[in-house]
Wavefront OBJ file of the C-alpha trace (Angstrom):
o trace
v 102.272 72.407 136.492
v 99.448 70.259 135.243
v 98.969 69.725 131.551
v 95.950 71.384 129.911
v 92.932 69.152 129.674
v 92.672 69.301 125.893
v 94.693 67.387 123.381
v 94.368 66.800 119.679
v 95.683 64.343 117.163
v 96.151 64.163 113.441
v 92.908 62.290 112.974
v 90.729 64.970 114.532
v 88.403 66.145 111.762
v 88.331 69.631 113.267
v 92.120 69.859 113.082
v 92.052 71.048 116.698
v 95.670 72.097 117.117
v 94.432 74.332 119.928
v 96.510 72.413 122.448
v 98.801 70.273 120.363
v 101.447 70.870 123.012
v 99.338 69.450 125.812
v 101.825 66.698 126.552
v 104.772 69.104 126.699
v 103.504 71.634 129.242
v 105.267 70.973 132.495
v 108.058 69.165 130.645
v 109.528 71.922 128.504
v 107.716 74.872 130.096
v 104.702 76.943 129.160
v 106.570 79.317 126.853
v 108.020 76.551 124.722
v 104.709 74.714 124.727
v 103.083 77.853 123.304
v 105.647 77.956 120.509
v 105.056 74.287 119.734
v 101.308 74.918 119.630
v 101.693 77.968 117.382
v 103.997 76.086 115.016
v 101.477 73.264 114.771
v 98.876 75.541 113.200
v 101.184 75.745 110.180
v 102.743 72.267 110.164
v 99.446 70.467 110.751
v 97.356 72.944 108.796
v 95.383 72.055 105.717
v 96.679 73.320 102.374
v 94.042 76.057 102.174
v 94.957 77.178 105.701
v 98.659 77.458 104.880
v 97.780 79.448 101.769
v 95.655 81.777 103.895
v 98.443 82.266 106.430
v 100.970 82.989 103.670
v 98.705 85.469 101.872
v 97.860 87.156 105.165
v 101.576 87.589 105.846
v 102.046 89.196 102.412
v 99.192 91.614 103.093
v 100.802 92.549 106.400
v 104.095 93.175 104.614
v 102.242 95.404 102.142
v 100.782 97.448 104.989
v 104.149 97.787 106.725
v 105.819 98.798 103.447
v 103.310 101.617 102.947
v 103.883 102.826 106.494
v 107.629 102.865 105.814
v 107.101 104.860 102.612
v 104.972 107.396 104.484
v 107.591 107.725 107.202
v 110.471 108.167 104.730
v 108.740 110.507 102.280
v 106.860 112.572 104.839
v 103.678 112.433 102.772
v 100.293 113.162 104.305
v 98.722 110.617 106.622
v 95.216 112.009 106.131
v 92.729 112.316 103.286
v 91.321 109.924 100.670
v 94.529 110.090 98.586
v 96.968 109.274 101.382
v 99.032 106.079 101.326
v 97.755 105.608 104.855
v 94.713 103.913 103.352
v 96.584 101.027 101.640
v 98.709 100.776 104.781
v 95.592 100.404 106.904
v 93.975 97.940 104.509
v 97.139 95.831 104.266
v 97.534 95.576 108.032
v 93.837 95.112 108.771
v 93.145 92.534 106.071
v 96.391 90.727 106.816
v 95.525 90.353 110.493
v 91.901 89.504 109.754
v 92.728 86.876 107.126
v 95.219 85.091 109.379
v 92.722 85.281 112.232
v 89.815 83.905 110.193
v 91.920 81.014 108.904
v 93.051 80.199 112.448
v 89.620 80.474 114.049
v 87.923 78.537 111.253
v 90.203 75.561 111.965
v 88.076 74.988 115.099
v 84.721 75.085 113.321
v 82.821 71.925 112.255
v 82.930 72.376 108.490
v 83.009 69.853 105.666
v 86.325 69.927 103.818
v 84.858 71.297 100.585
v 82.900 73.958 102.431
v 85.994 75.008 104.368
v 88.072 75.266 101.195
v 85.356 77.254 99.411
v 84.807 79.737 102.249
v 88.489 80.313 102.943
v 89.264 80.609 99.226
v 86.604 83.288 98.799
v 87.734 85.154 101.897
v 91.391 85.030 100.856
v 90.678 86.179 97.303
v 88.379 88.990 98.464
v 90.992 90.196 100.985
v 93.611 90.377 98.232
v 91.272 92.158 95.817
v 90.198 94.752 98.402
v 93.770 95.540 99.445
v 95.153 95.520 95.899
v 92.478 97.836 94.481
v 92.767 100.313 97.350
v 96.558 100.330 96.900
v 96.228 100.736 93.128
v 93.977 103.760 93.446
v 96.171 105.335 96.090
v 99.215 105.058 93.825
v 97.169 106.470 90.938
v 96.390 109.453 93.137
v 92.611 109.000 93.131
v 90.128 107.909 95.822
v 89.263 104.227 95.913
v 85.804 104.458 97.463
v 82.959 106.751 96.359
v 84.839 107.439 93.116
v 82.897 107.102 89.865
v 84.622 109.897 87.956
v 85.796 107.622 85.138
v 84.684 104.258 83.815
v 87.765 102.617 85.335
v 87.234 104.263 88.725
v 83.600 103.180 88.713
v 84.668 99.618 87.871
v 87.082 99.653 90.824
v 84.360 100.961 93.138
v 82.000 98.199 91.997
v 84.710 95.553 92.430
v 85.335 96.793 95.978
v 81.610 96.549 96.675
v 81.463 92.979 95.306
v 84.496 92.044 97.404
v 82.820 93.491 100.463
v 79.668 91.495 99.818
v 81.736 88.324 99.467
v 83.481 88.991 102.778
v 80.206 89.650 104.570
v 78.645 86.489 103.133
v 81.536 84.326 104.333
v 81.566 85.938 107.778
v 77.823 85.436 108.244
v 78.188 81.789 107.234
v 81.085 81.247 109.639
v 79.201 83.012 112.430
v 76.253 80.656 112.019
v 78.628 77.690 112.032
v 80.310 78.947 115.212
v 76.993 78.577 117.062
v 76.556 74.950 116.034
v 77.108 72.251 118.632
v 80.793 71.377 118.684
v 81.874 69.260 121.716
v 85.323 68.617 120.198
v 86.374 72.175 121.129
v 86.540 73.481 124.729
v 83.573 75.630 125.654
v 85.766 78.580 126.645
v 87.162 78.709 123.118
v 83.730 78.195 121.555
v 82.290 81.131 123.492
v 85.270 83.320 122.601
v 84.874 82.501 118.909
v 81.130 83.127 119.021
v 81.498 86.542 120.667
v 84.334 87.403 118.301
v 82.184 86.642 115.268
v 79.302 88.676 116.714
v 81.656 91.655 117.026
v 82.956 91.068 113.487
v 79.390 91.030 112.125
v 78.842 94.411 113.779
v 82.033 95.666 112.124
v 80.797 94.465 108.734
v 77.431 96.175 109.298
v 79.077 99.506 110.141
v 81.380 99.201 107.126
v 78.433 98.525 104.828
v 76.587 101.489 106.347
v 79.515 103.816 105.679
v 79.827 102.688 102.060
v 76.078 102.941 101.437
v 75.935 106.403 102.976
v 78.878 107.592 100.923
v 77.526 106.223 97.651
v 74.151 107.862 98.261
v 75.928 111.205 98.606
v 77.917 110.529 95.420
v 74.782 109.707 93.421
v 73.117 112.813 94.865
v 75.918 114.910 93.401
v 77.895 115.501 96.613
v 81.166 113.549 96.231
v 83.085 115.966 98.478
v 80.622 115.324 101.290
v 80.980 111.586 100.713
v 84.757 111.754 101.159
v 84.376 113.972 104.224
v 81.643 112.037 106.051
v 81.621 108.555 104.518
v 83.984 107.266 107.183
v 82.053 108.687 110.120
v 81.679 105.280 111.790
v 85.355 104.324 111.606
v 85.831 104.219 115.420
v 82.938 101.764 115.773
v 84.177 99.740 112.817
v 87.715 99.589 114.220
v 86.842 98.566 117.765
v 84.591 95.719 116.627
v 86.811 94.514 113.785
v 89.380 92.547 115.748
v 87.355 91.029 118.565
v 87.571 87.834 116.516
v 91.323 87.850 117.251
v 91.403 89.227 120.800
v 88.834 86.908 122.389
v 89.932 83.544 120.890
v 93.555 84.537 121.539
v 92.657 85.050 125.186
v 91.046 81.601 125.314
v 94.154 80.082 123.714
v 96.455 81.734 126.271
v 94.234 80.622 129.150
v 94.501 77.027 127.949
v 98.103 76.995 129.181
v 97.118 78.081 132.691
v 96.686 75.468 135.404
v 92.980 76.304 135.717
v 89.782 74.363 135.420
v 87.710 74.820 132.275
v 85.027 76.474 134.393
v 87.516 79.152 135.485
v 88.690 79.681 131.912
v 85.105 80.049 130.737
v 84.361 82.540 133.507
v 87.271 84.756 132.452
v 86.367 84.510 128.764
v 82.757 85.501 129.455
v 83.850 88.386 131.677
v 86.299 89.768 129.113
v 83.841 89.212 126.233
v 81.158 91.142 128.077
v 83.587 93.954 128.871
v 84.695 94.046 125.235
v 81.143 94.306 123.910
v 80.253 96.953 126.502
v 83.310 98.975 125.474
v 82.392 98.597 121.804
v 78.834 99.720 122.580
v 80.071 102.767 124.493
v 82.370 103.769 121.627
v 79.541 103.252 119.138
v 77.223 105.507 121.141
v 79.930 108.148 121.486
v 80.653 107.822 117.768
v 77.028 108.218 116.718
v 76.456 111.168 119.060
v 79.601 112.916 117.870
v 81.637 112.596 121.055
v 84.179 110.454 119.209
v 85.150 111.409 115.657
v 87.075 109.488 112.970
l 1 2 3 4 5 6 7 8 9 10 11 12 13 14 15 16 17 18 19 20 21 22 23 24 25 26 27 28 29 30 31 32 33 34 35 36 37 38 39 40 41 42 43 44 45 46 47 48 49 50 51 52 53 54 55 56 57 58 59 60 61 62 63 64 65 66 67 68 69 70 71 72 73 74 75 76 77 78 79 80 81 82 83 84 85 86 87 88 89 90 91 92 93 94 95 96 97 98 99 100 101 102 103 104 105 106 107 108 109 110 111 112 113 114 115 116 117 118 119 120 121 122 123 124 125 126 127 128 129 130 131 132 133 134 135 136 137 138 139 140 141 142 143 144 145 146 147 148 149 150 151 152 153 154 155 156 157 158 159 160 161 162 163 164 165 166 167 168 169 170 171 172 173 174 175 176 177 178 179 180 181 182 183 184 185 186 187 188 189 190 191 192 193 194 195 196 197 198 199 200 201 202 203 204 205 206 207 208 209 210 211 212 213 214 215 216 217 218 219 220 221 222 223 224 225 226 227 228 229 230 231 232 233 234 235 236 237 238 239 240 241 242 243 244 245 246 247 248 249 250 251 252 253 254 255 256 257 258 259 260 261 262 263 264 265 266 267 268 269 270 271 272 273 274 275 276 277 278 279 280 281 282 283 284 285 286 287 288 289 290 291
């Protein structure tokens, strides 16, 4: 088997560990080369990246722990008071944080900018998950809840955290579309389409929160809890394209293919993914698919 055409070294400013195992494929086998490449994202990662990976792992553990508690106790998996919500937030933010840290390692960012953006994203992910978990254990809703001064403060903090996340994602999306010849075009296209999908997810999330808060301020909190999450299917399907598409490009890098063939597959799958997301969004909006 031929070695992939991309290689990186410690001096690469982009820290392109994408194919750090390029010299080992064909010598130790593709599977082991993948493990070497995966390990390199930690061993060769910047300090802020290792912090992000570690925090993401802790958030994942939090989500899994809540799932275990639900399974053992037999408590409800539905409703605004269910521990399902901190479970979902822990898993989703854990996966997203690790993904953003990984994908950002391929973007052409100045060191200070990278540290600032990843620090904000990491902190906001922790705050969002922690506050949702806190409210769930207190037995009160986390979103659309302004019943007490403390609950209103939590709701505002969640909104601020959401704004911070959106701001970072928009900035990273713009950066992803900058010229970046140091990274293979198949990976660049995968990252770009993944960020486009993530921006859509952020837009649907903001729409749900805005809609729910309008109902709360209009004196209809029950309606807010019942309908505020109406766009969850659209939000969910677009949320993790930023992982799926770059992961596909990474896996294809170990195939004995030309870059043109890799790019063709990435574009095909990206198009299919966005078409699927659009179909689910239409079905969601028209009521064919419900939360």
